[in-house]
All heavy atoms as TSV, in Angstrom:
chain	resi	resn	atom	element	x	y	z
A	1	MET	N	N	-94.257	73.068	-1.413
A	1	MET	CA	C	-94.671	74.346	-1.915
A	1	MET	C	C	-93.707	74.830	-3.001
A	1	MET	O	O	-92.585	75.214	-2.699
A	1	MET	CB	C	-94.646	75.282	-0.734
A	1	MET	CG	C	-95.625	76.339	-0.679
A	1	MET	SD	S	-95.976	77.183	0.802
A	1	MET	CE	C	-97.702	77.066	0.584
A	2	PRO	N	N	-94.081	74.801	-4.245
A	2	PRO	CA	C	-93.174	75.076	-5.354
A	2	PRO	C	C	-92.565	76.468	-5.362
A	2	PRO	O	O	-91.519	76.651	-5.921
A	2	PRO	CB	C	-94.025	74.846	-6.589
A	2	PRO	CG	C	-95.161	74.035	-6.151
A	2	PRO	CD	C	-95.380	74.303	-4.697
A	3	ASP	N	N	-93.222	77.464	-4.785
A	3	ASP	CA	C	-92.653	78.802	-4.840
A	3	ASP	C	C	-92.013	79.232	-3.537
A	3	ASP	O	O	-91.649	80.387	-3.383
A	3	ASP	CB	C	-93.729	79.801	-5.288
A	3	ASP	CG	C	-95.015	79.674	-4.500
A	3	ASP	OD1	O	-95.184	78.696	-3.770
A	3	ASP	OD2	O	-95.874	80.563	-4.641
A	4	SER	N	N	-91.836	78.302	-2.598
A	4	SER	CA	C	-91.184	78.652	-1.341
A	4	SER	C	C	-89.682	78.764	-1.552
A	4	SER	O	O	-89.110	78.183	-2.484
A	4	SER	CB	C	-91.478	77.601	-0.276
A	4	SER	OG	O	-90.831	76.398	-0.590
A	5	LEU	N	N	-89.026	79.530	-0.695
A	5	LEU	CA	C	-87.598	79.746	-0.823
A	5	LEU	C	C	-86.804	78.425	-0.729
A	5	LEU	O	O	-85.931	78.195	-1.556
A	5	LEU	CB	C	-87.127	80.758	0.230
A	5	LEU	CG	C	-85.650	81.153	0.139
A	5	LEU	CD1	C	-85.324	81.738	-1.244
A	5	LEU	CD2	C	-85.312	82.158	1.223
A	6	PRO	N	N	-87.093	77.553	0.258
A	6	PRO	CA	C	-86.356	76.293	0.308
A	6	PRO	C	C	-86.514	75.475	-0.979
A	6	PRO	O	O	-85.567	74.864	-1.452
A	6	PRO	CB	C	-86.933	75.568	1.505
A	6	PRO	CG	C	-87.457	76.643	2.381
A	6	PRO	CD	C	-87.962	77.697	1.429
A	7	TYR	N	N	-87.721	75.445	-1.529
A	7	TYR	CA	C	-87.937	74.705	-2.780
A	7	TYR	C	C	-87.109	75.293	-3.912
A	7	TYR	O	O	-86.489	74.562	-4.677
A	7	TYR	CB	C	-89.418	74.725	-3.153
A	7	TYR	CG	C	-89.711	74.023	-4.451
A	7	TYR	CD1	C	-89.866	72.655	-4.511
A	7	TYR	CD2	C	-89.821	74.754	-5.637
A	7	TYR	CE1	C	-90.114	72.015	-5.703
A	7	TYR	CE2	C	-90.062	74.110	-6.841
A	7	TYR	CZ	C	-90.227	72.741	-6.867
A	7	TYR	OH	O	-90.445	72.121	-8.055
A	8	GLN	N	N	-87.067	76.613	-4.009
A	8	GLN	CA	C	-86.295	77.263	-5.060
A	8	GLN	C	C	-84.800	76.983	-4.873
A	8	GLN	O	O	-84.098	76.716	-5.847
A	8	GLN	CB	C	-86.562	78.772	-5.045
A	8	GLN	CG	C	-87.934	79.152	-5.481
A	8	GLN	CD	C	-88.233	80.618	-5.314
A	8	GLN	OE1	O	-87.349	81.396	-4.889
A	8	GLN	NE2	N	-89.450	81.023	-5.600
A	9	GLN	N	N	-84.336	77.038	-3.651
A	9	GLN	CA	C	-82.932	76.749	-3.359
A	9	GLN	C	C	-82.606	75.294	-3.714
A	9	GLN	O	O	-81.536	75.017	-4.290
A	9	GLN	CB	C	-82.598	77.041	-1.905
A	9	GLN	CG	C	-82.609	78.490	-1.569
A	9	GLN	CD	C	-82.447	78.727	-0.068
A	9	GLN	OE1	O	-82.886	77.912	0.768
A	9	GLN	NE2	N	-81.840	79.864	0.285
A	10	CYS	N	N	-83.489	74.407	-3.356
A	10	CYS	CA	C	-83.302	72.984	-3.634
A	10	CYS	C	C	-83.213	72.760	-5.149
A	10	CYS	O	O	-82.345	72.060	-5.626
A	10	CYS	CB	C	-84.450	72.174	-3.036
A	10	CYS	SG	S	-84.268	70.408	-3.189
A	11	ARG	N	N	-84.139	73.358	-5.879
A	11	ARG	CA	C	-84.133	73.227	-7.344
A	11	ARG	C	C	-82.852	73.753	-7.942
A	11	ARG	O	O	-82.252	73.130	-8.815
A	11	ARG	CB	C	-85.359	73.932	-7.929
A	11	ARG	CG	C	-85.493	73.689	-9.433
A	11	ARG	CD	C	-86.722	74.364	-9.999
A	11	ARG	NE	N	-86.492	75.806	-9.921
A	11	ARG	CZ	C	-87.432	76.697	-9.713
A	11	ARG	NH1	N	-88.681	76.347	-9.545
A	11	ARG	NH2	N	-87.137	77.988	-9.672
A	12	GLN	N	N	-82.371	74.906	-7.460
A	12	GLN	CA	C	-81.139	75.496	-7.977
A	12	GLN	C	C	-79.942	74.583	-7.679
A	12	GLN	O	O	-79.085	74.377	-8.540
A	12	GLN	CB	C	-80.917	76.879	-7.362
A	12	GLN	CG	C	-79.674	77.573	-7.855
A	12	GLN	CD	C	-79.751	77.925	-9.337
A	12	GLN	OE1	O	-80.821	78.185	-9.869
A	12	GLN	NE2	N	-78.619	77.911	-9.996
A	13	LEU	N	N	-79.879	74.043	-6.490
A	13	LEU	CA	C	-78.773	73.138	-6.128
A	13	LEU	C	C	-78.763	71.894	-7.040
A	13	LEU	O	O	-77.719	71.454	-7.500
A	13	LEU	CB	C	-78.878	72.712	-4.660
A	13	LEU	CG	C	-78.529	73.786	-3.632
A	13	LEU	CD1	C	-79.011	73.352	-2.258
A	13	LEU	CD2	C	-77.043	74.072	-3.646
A	14	LYS	N	N	-79.958	71.340	-7.294
A	14	LYS	CA	C	-80.048	70.165	-8.164
A	14	LYS	C	C	-79.646	70.518	-9.597
A	14	LYS	O	O	-78.948	69.726	-10.249
A	14	LYS	CB	C	-81.455	69.580	-8.141
A	14	LYS	CG	C	-81.798	68.936	-6.806
A	14	LYS	CD	C	-83.117	68.213	-6.830
A	14	LYS	CE	C	-84.278	69.164	-6.986
A	14	LYS	NZ	N	-85.589	68.497	-6.913
A	15	GLU	N	N	-80.015	71.677	-10.082
A	15	GLU	CA	C	-79.628	72.066	-11.447
A	15	GLU	C	C	-78.125	72.237	-11.547
A	15	GLU	O	O	-77.508	71.774	-12.519
A	15	GLU	CB	C	-80.353	73.371	-11.826
A	15	GLU	CG	C	-81.829	73.200	-12.105
A	15	GLU	CD	C	-82.573	74.513	-12.321
A	15	GLU	OE1	O	-81.930	75.584	-12.296
A	15	GLU	OE2	O	-83.804	74.459	-12.489
A	16	GLU	N	N	-77.524	72.903	-10.580
A	16	GLU	CA	C	-76.068	73.083	-10.579
A	16	GLU	C	C	-75.360	71.728	-10.427
A	16	GLU	O	O	-74.353	71.476	-11.104
A	16	GLU	CB	C	-75.649	74.021	-9.452
A	16	GLU	CG	C	-76.069	75.444	-9.678
A	16	GLU	CD	C	-75.729	76.345	-8.499
A	16	GLU	OE1	O	-74.848	76.010	-7.707
A	16	GLU	OE2	O	-76.374	77.423	-8.393
A	17	GLY	N	N	-75.903	70.890	-9.575
A	17	GLY	CA	C	-75.328	69.546	-9.394
A	17	GLY	C	C	-75.391	68.750	-10.674
A	17	GLY	O	O	-74.440	68.041	-11.025
A	18	GLU	N	N	-76.486	68.854	-11.387
A	18	GLU	CA	C	-76.644	68.126	-12.649
A	18	GLU	C	C	-75.630	68.599	-13.691
A	18	GLU	O	O	-75.050	67.804	-14.408
A	18	GLU	CB	C	-78.060	68.277	-13.155
A	18	GLU	CG	C	-78.425	67.356	-14.282
A	18	GLU	CD	C	-78.299	65.879	-13.947
A	18	GLU	OE1	O	-78.525	65.485	-12.786
A	18	GLU	OE2	O	-77.958	65.095	-14.834
A	19	GLN	N	N	-75.388	69.893	-13.754
A	19	GLN	CA	C	-74.377	70.419	-14.681
A	19	GLN	C	C	-72.992	69.867	-14.349
A	19	GLN	O	O	-72.232	69.494	-15.236
A	19	GLN	CB	C	-74.365	71.954	-14.648
A	19	GLN	CG	C	-75.598	72.562	-15.260
A	19	GLN	CD	C	-75.646	74.063	-15.072
A	19	GLN	OE1	O	-74.724	74.681	-14.511
A	19	GLN	NE2	N	-76.709	74.684	-15.539
A	20	LEU	N	N	-72.661	69.858	-13.055
A	20	LEU	CA	C	-71.364	69.306	-12.645
A	20	LEU	C	C	-71.274	67.825	-12.914
A	20	LEU	O	O	-70.240	67.319	-13.344
A	20	LEU	CB	C	-71.124	69.595	-11.160
A	20	LEU	CG	C	-70.871	71.053	-10.799
A	20	LEU	CD1	C	-70.894	71.245	-9.287
A	20	LEU	CD2	C	-69.533	71.529	-11.382
A	21	ARG	N	N	-72.363	67.105	-12.682
A	21	ARG	CA	C	-72.357	65.649	-12.947
A	21	ARG	C	C	-72.124	65.387	-14.406
A	21	ARG	O	O	-71.317	64.524	-14.776
A	21	ARG	CB	C	-73.716	65.044	-12.522
A	21	ARG	CG	C	-73.751	63.530	-12.621
A	21	ARG	CD	C	-75.135	62.984	-12.436
A	21	ARG	NE	N	-76.032	63.333	-13.512
A	21	ARG	CZ	C	-76.072	62.705	-14.712
A	21	ARG	NH1	N	-75.252	61.704	-14.959
A	21	ARG	NH2	N	-76.917	63.088	-15.619
A	22	LYS	N	N	-72.760	66.139	-15.288
A	22	LYS	CA	C	-72.571	65.954	-16.723
A	22	LYS	C	C	-71.136	66.309	-17.154
A	22	LYS	O	O	-70.644	65.753	-18.141
A	22	LYS	CB	C	-73.563	66.810	-17.517
A	22	LYS	CG	C	-74.975	66.284	-17.416
A	22	LYS	CD	C	-75.943	67.146	-18.163
A	22	LYS	CE	C	-77.365	66.604	-18.055
A	22	LYS	NZ	N	-78.338	67.484	-18.748
A	23	ALA	N	N	-70.480	67.166	-16.382
A	23	ALA	CA	C	-69.086	67.521	-16.667
A	23	ALA	C	C	-68.123	66.574	-15.964
A	23	ALA	O	O	-66.913	66.821	-15.953
A	23	ALA	CB	C	-68.831	68.967	-16.232
A	24	HIS	N	N	-68.652	65.506	-15.364
A	24	HIS	CA	C	-67.848	64.490	-14.661
A	24	HIS	C	C	-67.112	65.052	-13.461
A	24	HIS	O	O	-66.063	64.518	-13.079
A	24	HIS	CB	C	-66.888	63.792	-15.629
A	24	HIS	CG	C	-67.595	63.026	-16.697
A	24	HIS	ND1	N	-67.545	61.688	-16.806
A	24	HIS	CD2	C	-68.413	63.448	-17.724
A	24	HIS	CE1	C	-68.286	61.283	-17.838
A	24	HIS	NE2	N	-68.813	62.361	-18.412
A	25	GLN	N	N	-67.652	66.069	-12.851
A	25	GLN	CA	C	-67.114	66.625	-11.606
A	25	GLN	C	C	-67.967	66.064	-10.462
A	25	GLN	O	O	-68.740	66.760	-9.823
A	25	GLN	CB	C	-67.139	68.140	-11.644
A	25	GLN	CG	C	-66.232	68.715	-12.717
A	25	GLN	CD	C	-66.325	70.218	-12.807
A	25	GLN	OE1	O	-67.284	70.843	-12.380
A	25	GLN	NE2	N	-65.300	70.833	-13.349
A	26	PHE	N	N	-67.758	64.761	-10.220
A	26	PHE	CA	C	-68.657	64.032	-9.343
A	26	PHE	C	C	-68.572	64.428	-7.876
A	26	PHE	O	O	-69.592	64.461	-7.194
A	26	PHE	CB	C	-68.433	62.519	-9.510
A	26	PHE	CG	C	-68.726	62.045	-10.904
A	26	PHE	CD1	C	-67.714	61.605	-11.725
A	26	PHE	CD2	C	-70.024	62.071	-11.406
A	26	PHE	CE1	C	-67.984	61.172	-13.000
A	26	PHE	CE2	C	-70.297	61.645	-12.684
A	26	PHE	CZ	C	-69.278	61.187	-13.496
A	27	THR	N	N	-67.389	64.738	-7.397
A	27	THR	CA	C	-67.254	65.133	-5.990
A	27	THR	C	C	-68.007	66.431	-5.720
A	27	THR	O	O	-68.767	66.530	-4.734
A	27	THR	CB	C	-65.765	65.286	-5.615
A	27	THR	OG1	O	-65.100	64.055	-5.852
A	27	THR	CG2	C	-65.597	65.706	-4.173
A	28	GLU	N	N	-67.826	67.412	-6.595
A	28	GLU	CA	C	-68.507	68.691	-6.435
A	28	GLU	C	C	-70.012	68.534	-6.600
A	28	GLU	O	O	-70.813	69.126	-5.857
A	28	GLU	CB	C	-67.969	69.707	-7.450
A	28	GLU	CG	C	-66.506	70.071	-7.243
A	28	GLU	CD	C	-65.530	69.066	-7.892
A	28	GLU	OE1	O	-65.968	68.057	-8.471
A	28	GLU	OE2	O	-64.334	69.341	-7.820
A	29	ALA	N	N	-70.418	67.743	-7.571
A	29	ALA	CA	C	-71.852	67.495	-7.791
A	29	ALA	C	C	-72.475	66.816	-6.591
A	29	ALA	O	O	-73.572	67.186	-6.170
A	29	ALA	CB	C	-72.049	66.642	-9.058
A	30	ALA	N	N	-71.788	65.836	-6.014
A	30	ALA	CA	C	-72.301	65.139	-4.855
A	30	ALA	C	C	-72.550	66.100	-3.692
A	30	ALA	O	O	-73.572	65.986	-3.003
A	30	ALA	CB	C	-71.320	64.039	-4.421
A	31	GLN	N	N	-71.675	67.056	-3.516
A	31	GLN	CA	C	-71.841	68.014	-2.430
A	31	GLN	C	C	-73.116	68.829	-2.629
A	31	GLN	O	O	-73.857	69.083	-1.672
A	31	GLN	CB	C	-70.630	68.940	-2.336
A	31	GLN	CG	C	-69.381	68.240	-1.885
A	31	GLN	CD	C	-68.138	69.094	-2.037
A	31	GLN	OE1	O	-68.172	70.200	-2.575
A	31	GLN	NE2	N	-67.016	68.590	-1.549
A	32	LEU	N	N	-73.392	69.241	-3.875
A	32	LEU	CA	C	-74.601	70.019	-4.134
A	32	LEU	C	C	-75.864	69.169	-3.968
A	32	LEU	O	O	-76.871	69.644	-3.423
A	32	LEU	CB	C	-74.549	70.618	-5.557
A	32	LEU	CG	C	-73.486	71.691	-5.743
A	32	LEU	CD1	C	-73.512	72.200	-7.187
A	32	LEU	CD2	C	-73.678	72.849	-4.782
A	33	PHE	N	N	-75.806	67.923	-4.445
A	33	PHE	CA	C	-76.976	67.047	-4.258
A	33	PHE	C	C	-77.244	66.771	-2.778
A	33	PHE	O	O	-78.373	66.693	-2.360
A	33	PHE	CB	C	-76.819	65.750	-5.046
A	33	PHE	CG	C	-76.948	65.926	-6.536
A	33	PHE	CD1	C	-75.944	65.503	-7.384
A	33	PHE	CD2	C	-78.076	66.505	-7.092
A	33	PHE	CE1	C	-76.070	65.671	-8.759
A	33	PHE	CE2	C	-78.223	66.660	-8.464
A	33	PHE	CZ	C	-77.190	66.237	-9.309
A	34	LYS	N	N	-76.176	66.640	-1.992
A	34	LYS	CA	C	-76.330	66.444	-0.549
A	34	LYS	C	C	-76.968	67.672	0.097
A	34	LYS	O	O	-77.876	67.542	0.939
A	34	LYS	CB	C	-74.960	66.153	0.079
A	34	LYS	CG	C	-74.950	66.069	1.604
A	34	LYS	CD	C	-75.576	64.790	2.099
A	34	LYS	CE	C	-75.264	64.520	3.535
A	34	LYS	NZ	N	-76.185	65.139	4.490
A	35	GLN	N	N	-76.550	68.847	-0.308
A	35	GLN	CA	C	-77.161	70.073	0.201
A	35	GLN	C	C	-78.640	70.152	-0.163
A	35	GLN	O	O	-79.476	70.540	0.663
A	35	GLN	CB	C	-76.446	71.307	-0.336
A	35	GLN	CG	C	-75.053	71.516	0.215
A	35	GLN	CD	C	-74.353	72.693	-0.449
A	35	GLN	OE1	O	-75.001	73.625	-0.911
A	35	GLN	NE2	N	-73.048	72.641	-0.511
A	36	ALA	N	N	-78.957	69.760	-1.400
A	36	ALA	CA	C	-80.359	69.755	-1.841
A	36	ALA	C	C	-81.162	68.752	-1.003
A	36	ALA	O	O	-82.276	69.082	-0.573
A	36	ALA	CB	C	-80.446	69.404	-3.330
A	37	TYR	N	N	-80.620	67.602	-0.767
A	37	TYR	CA	C	-81.308	66.613	0.049
A	37	TYR	C	C	-81.546	67.132	1.481
A	37	TYR	O	O	-82.634	67.031	2.005
A	37	TYR	CB	C	-80.537	65.290	0.105
A	37	TYR	CG	C	-81.164	64.386	1.137
A	37	TYR	CD1	C	-82.309	63.674	0.842
A	37	TYR	CD2	C	-80.616	64.256	2.405
A	37	TYR	CE1	C	-82.911	62.866	1.794
A	37	TYR	CE2	C	-81.195	63.459	3.363
A	37	TYR	CZ	C	-82.344	62.751	3.058
A	37	TYR	OH	O	-82.954	61.964	4.003
A	38	ASP	N	N	-80.517	67.726	2.068
A	38	ASP	CA	C	-80.636	68.252	3.421
A	38	ASP	C	C	-81.701	69.350	3.491
A	38	ASP	O	O	-82.387	69.493	4.515
A	38	ASP	CB	C	-79.302	68.825	3.916
A	38	ASP	CG	C	-78.277	67.734	4.183
A	38	ASP	OD1	O	-78.671	66.551	4.355
A	38	ASP	OD2	O	-77.085	68.062	4.232
A	39	LEU	N	N	-81.890	70.068	2.412
A	39	LEU	CA	C	-82.848	71.174	2.374
A	39	LEU	C	C	-84.277	70.687	2.176
A	39	LEU	O	O	-85.197	71.172	2.837
A	39	LEU	CB	C	-82.449	72.144	1.246
A	39	LEU	CG	C	-83.129	73.486	1.205
A	39	LEU	CD1	C	-82.899	74.273	2.477
A	39	LEU	CD2	C	-82.676	74.255	-0.005
A	40	CYS	N	N	-84.464	69.709	1.294
A	40	CYS	CA	C	-85.863	69.368	0.958
A	40	CYS	C	C	-86.144	67.861	0.936
A	40	CYS	O	O	-87.241	67.470	0.522
A	40	CYS	CB	C	-86.253	69.991	-0.379
A	40	CYS	SG	S	-85.268	69.446	-1.766
A	41	HIS	N	N	-85.199	67.030	1.339
A	41	HIS	CA	C	-85.384	65.561	1.390
A	41	HIS	C	C	-85.991	65.022	0.100
A	41	HIS	O	O	-86.964	64.252	0.117
A	41	HIS	CB	C	-86.246	65.167	2.609
A	41	HIS	CG	C	-85.610	65.573	3.897
A	41	HIS	ND1	N	-84.539	64.916	4.431
A	41	HIS	CD2	C	-85.873	66.600	4.718
A	41	HIS	CE1	C	-84.177	65.513	5.547
A	41	HIS	NE2	N	-84.975	66.535	5.749
A	42	ASP	N	N	-85.408	65.426	-1.010
A	42	ASP	CA	C	-85.864	65.060	-2.330
A	42	ASP	C	C	-85.269	63.746	-2.777
A	42	ASP	O	O	-84.067	63.522	-2.653
A	42	ASP	CB	C	-85.468	66.194	-3.290
A	42	ASP	CG	C	-85.915	65.976	-4.693
A	42	ASP	OD1	O	-87.047	66.376	-5.008
A	42	ASP	OD2	O	-85.129	65.399	-5.480
A	43	ASN	N	N	-86.081	62.818	-3.280
A	43	ASN	CA	C	-85.581	61.515	-3.721
A	43	ASN	C	C	-84.620	61.625	-4.895
A	43	ASN	O	O	-83.662	60.855	-4.989
A	43	ASN	CB	C	-86.749	60.594	-4.094
A	43	ASN	CG	C	-87.522	60.132	-2.896
A	43	ASN	OD1	O	-87.007	60.097	-1.791
A	43	ASN	ND2	N	-88.762	59.777	-3.095
A	44	TYR	N	N	-84.881	62.541	-5.814
A	44	TYR	CA	C	-83.964	62.739	-6.953
A	44	TYR	C	C	-82.585	63.155	-6.464
A	44	TYR	O	O	-81.590	62.634	-6.923
A	44	TYR	CB	C	-84.544	63.809	-7.901
A	44	TYR	CG	C	-83.642	64.095	-9.086
A	44	TYR	CD1	C	-83.670	63.288	-10.203
A	44	TYR	CD2	C	-82.772	65.185	-9.061
A	44	TYR	CE1	C	-82.817	63.533	-11.272
A	44	TYR	CE2	C	-81.936	65.433	-10.121
A	44	TYR	CZ	C	-81.966	64.640	-11.229
A	44	TYR	OH	O	-81.140	64.890	-12.282
A	45	ALA	N	N	-82.559	64.105	-5.525
A	45	ALA	CA	C	-81.270	64.559	-4.989
A	45	ALA	C	C	-80.539	63.394	-4.312
A	45	ALA	O	O	-79.329	63.244	-4.458
A	45	ALA	CB	C	-81.480	65.693	-4.008
A	46	THR	N	N	-81.280	62.563	-3.614
A	46	THR	CA	C	-80.683	61.408	-2.949
A	46	THR	C	C	-80.052	60.445	-3.950
A	46	THR	O	O	-78.919	60.021	-3.786
A	46	THR	CB	C	-81.753	60.655	-2.117
A	46	THR	OG1	O	-82.339	61.558	-1.197
A	46	THR	CG2	C	-81.122	59.474	-1.375
A	47	SER	N	N	-80.804	60.116	-4.980
A	47	SER	CA	C	-80.278	59.159	-5.978
A	47	SER	C	C	-79.083	59.711	-6.725
A	47	SER	O	O	-78.112	58.999	-6.974
A	47	SER	CB	C	-81.378	58.743	-6.962
A	47	SER	OG	O	-81.762	59.804	-7.793
A	48	ARG	N	N	-79.104	60.997	-7.041
A	48	ARG	CA	C	-77.960	61.612	-7.726
A	48	ARG	C	C	-76.756	61.725	-6.801
A	48	ARG	O	O	-75.627	61.577	-7.245
A	48	ARG	CB	C	-78.355	62.980	-8.281
A	48	ARG	CG	C	-79.271	62.887	-9.479
A	48	ARG	CD	C	-78.591	62.102	-10.560
A	48	ARG	NE	N	-79.435	62.018	-11.728
A	48	ARG	CZ	C	-79.210	61.224	-12.750
A	48	ARG	NH1	N	-78.174	60.433	-12.745
A	48	ARG	NH2	N	-79.992	61.195	-13.777
A	49	TYR	N	N	-77.002	61.997	-5.542
A	49	TYR	CA	C	-75.910	62.051	-4.555
A	49	TYR	C	C	-75.184	60.720	-4.502
A	49	TYR	O	O	-73.971	60.641	-4.621
A	49	TYR	CB	C	-76.508	62.434	-3.202
A	49	TYR	CG	C	-75.533	62.354	-2.035
A	49	TYR	CD1	C	-74.381	63.114	-2.016
A	49	TYR	CD2	C	-75.785	61.504	-0.961
A	49	TYR	CE1	C	-73.509	63.059	-0.937
A	49	TYR	CE2	C	-74.908	61.440	0.102
A	49	TYR	CZ	C	-73.772	62.204	0.102
A	49	TYR	OH	O	-72.917	62.138	1.169
A	50	ILE	N	N	-75.950	59.633	-4.367
A	50	ILE	CA	C	-75.326	58.308	-4.294
A	50	ILE	C	C	-74.671	57.942	-5.610
A	50	ILE	O	O	-73.554	57.390	-5.626
A	50	ILE	CB	C	-76.380	57.260	-3.881
A	50	ILE	CG1	C	-76.807	57.528	-2.424
A	50	ILE	CG2	C	-75.838	55.842	-4.018
A	50	ILE	CD1	C	-77.969	56.701	-1.950
A	51	HIS	N	N	-75.283	58.286	-6.731
A	51	HIS	CA	C	-74.690	58.032	-8.042
A	51	HIS	C	C	-73.312	58.689	-8.156
A	51	HIS	O	O	-72.359	58.064	-8.584
A	51	HIS	CB	C	-75.624	58.546	-9.172
A	51	HIS	CG	C	-74.968	58.611	-10.505
A	51	HIS	ND1	N	-74.840	57.504	-11.303
A	51	HIS	CD2	C	-74.408	59.631	-11.169
A	51	HIS	CE1	C	-74.229	57.859	-12.421
A	51	HIS	NE2	N	-73.971	59.138	-12.367
A	52	CYS	N	N	-73.248	59.971	-7.760
A	52	CYS	CA	C	-71.984	60.700	-7.861
A	52	CYS	C	C	-70.937	60.102	-6.933
A	52	CYS	O	O	-69.757	59.996	-7.314
A	52	CYS	CB	C	-72.202	62.169	-7.551
A	52	CYS	SG	S	-73.089	63.052	-8.842
A	53	LEU	N	N	-71.346	59.704	-5.734
A	53	LEU	CA	C	-70.393	59.089	-4.811
A	53	LEU	C	C	-69.878	57.755	-5.337
A	53	LEU	O	O	-68.719	57.400	-5.148
A	53	LEU	CB	C	-71.003	58.927	-3.428
A	53	LEU	CG	C	-71.218	60.211	-2.663
A	53	LEU	CD1	C	-71.843	59.929	-1.318
A	53	LEU	CD2	C	-69.900	60.972	-2.482
A	54	CYS	N	N	-70.749	56.998	-6.005
A	54	CYS	CA	C	-70.303	55.743	-6.620
A	54	CYS	C	C	-69.238	56.000	-7.665
A	54	CYS	O	O	-68.321	55.193	-7.843
A	54	CYS	CB	C	-71.488	55.009	-7.248
A	54	CYS	SG	S	-72.603	54.281	-6.049
A	55	ARG	N	N	-69.336	57.117	-8.352
A	55	ARG	CA	C	-68.349	57.457	-9.372
A	55	ARG	C	C	-67.027	57.926	-8.786
A	55	ARG	O	O	-66.010	57.923	-9.446
A	55	ARG	CB	C	-68.891	58.573	-10.285
A	55	ARG	CG	C	-70.091	58.175	-11.057
A	55	ARG	CD	C	-69.742	57.074	-12.035
A	55	ARG	NE	N	-70.851	56.785	-12.908
A	55	ARG	CZ	C	-70.719	56.582	-14.197
A	55	ARG	NH1	N	-69.554	56.617	-14.762
A	55	ARG	NH2	N	-71.775	56.316	-14.909
A	56	THR	N	N	-67.048	58.336	-7.502
A	56	THR	CA	C	-65.803	58.787	-6.877
A	56	THR	C	C	-65.060	57.683	-6.145
A	56	THR	O	O	-63.913	57.852	-5.799
A	56	THR	CB	C	-66.058	59.957	-5.890
A	56	THR	OG1	O	-66.879	59.507	-4.830
A	56	THR	CG2	C	-66.694	61.130	-6.591
A	57	GLY	N	N	-65.752	56.564	-5.873
A	57	GLY	CA	C	-65.081	55.466	-5.206
A	57	GLY	C	C	-66.041	54.690	-4.314
A	57	GLY	O	O	-67.119	55.157	-3.998
A	58	ASP	N	N	-65.603	53.522	-3.905
A	58	ASP	CA	C	-66.446	52.637	-3.128
A	58	ASP	C	C	-66.729	53.148	-1.711
A	58	ASP	O	O	-67.850	53.051	-1.235
A	58	ASP	CB	C	-65.809	51.241	-3.026
A	58	ASP	CG	C	-65.832	50.519	-4.352
A	58	ASP	OD1	O	-66.654	50.890	-5.216
A	58	ASP	OD2	O	-65.011	49.598	-4.500
A	59	GLU	N	N	-65.737	53.640	-1.052
A	59	GLU	CA	C	-65.911	54.043	0.354
A	59	GLU	C	C	-66.922	55.172	0.521
A	59	GLU	O	O	-67.794	55.064	1.370
A	59	GLU	CB	C	-64.562	54.424	0.984
A	59	GLU	CG	C	-64.622	54.667	2.452
A	59	GLU	CD	C	-65.112	53.464	3.261
A	59	GLU	OE1	O	-64.844	52.325	2.840
A	59	GLU	OE2	O	-65.775	53.663	4.302
A	60	PRO	N	N	-66.846	56.257	-0.272
A	60	PRO	CA	C	-67.854	57.286	-0.126
A	60	PRO	C	C	-69.275	56.783	-0.400
A	60	PRO	O	O	-70.214	57.180	0.273
A	60	PRO	CB	C	-67.450	58.351	-1.154
A	60	PRO	CG	C	-66.001	58.162	-1.365
A	60	PRO	CD	C	-65.811	56.653	-1.208
A	61	ALA	N	N	-69.421	55.885	-1.349
A	61	ALA	CA	C	-70.737	55.337	-1.674
A	61	ALA	C	C	-71.283	54.483	-0.525
A	61	ALA	O	O	-72.461	54.569	-0.192
A	61	ALA	CB	C	-70.658	54.513	-2.956
A	62	ARG	N	N	-70.412	53.699	0.104
A	62	ARG	CA	C	-70.831	52.900	1.250
A	62	ARG	C	C	-71.285	53.791	2.400
A	62	ARG	O	O	-72.286	53.515	3.045
A	62	ARG	CB	C	-69.698	51.989	1.715
A	62	ARG	CG	C	-69.620	50.674	0.951
A	62	ARG	CD	C	-68.758	49.681	1.693
A	62	ARG	NE	N	-67.330	49.993	1.625
A	62	ARG	CZ	C	-66.543	49.683	0.610
A	62	ARG	NH1	N	-67.030	49.047	-0.416
A	62	ARG	NH2	N	-65.265	49.998	0.621
A	63	GLU	N	N	-70.556	54.865	2.628
A	63	GLU	CA	C	-70.921	55.800	3.705
A	63	GLU	C	C	-72.275	56.448	3.421
A	63	GLU	O	O	-73.074	56.624	4.330
A	63	GLU	CB	C	-69.852	56.839	3.892
A	63	GLU	CG	C	-68.575	56.306	4.513
A	63	GLU	CD	C	-67.501	57.367	4.648
A	63	GLU	OE1	O	-67.834	58.561	4.690
A	63	GLU	OE2	O	-66.341	57.002	4.704
A	64	ALA	N	N	-72.513	56.810	2.178
A	64	ALA	CA	C	-73.768	57.465	1.824
A	64	ALA	C	C	-74.957	56.525	1.969
A	64	ALA	O	O	-76.012	56.946	2.428
A	64	ALA	CB	C	-73.714	57.982	0.390
A	65	ALA	N	N	-74.752	55.284	1.561
A	65	ALA	CA	C	-75.855	54.313	1.639
A	65	ALA	C	C	-76.138	53.991	3.092
A	65	ALA	O	O	-77.253	53.872	3.501
A	65	ALA	CB	C	-75.501	53.052	0.893
């Protein structure tokens, strides 16, 4: 439901996460993408979460996968 509160929150978290990812703040971005995933189980949030964790090191990426 595009106008539901969880959807809006999810979209906002992904937008903020994307800004942080572009600024190479991968740890912070990963946290936002994880929150977005927990809220709406979005595939985009999942892929960005894992991408950011890969940028922070091998161990966090292994745990996420």
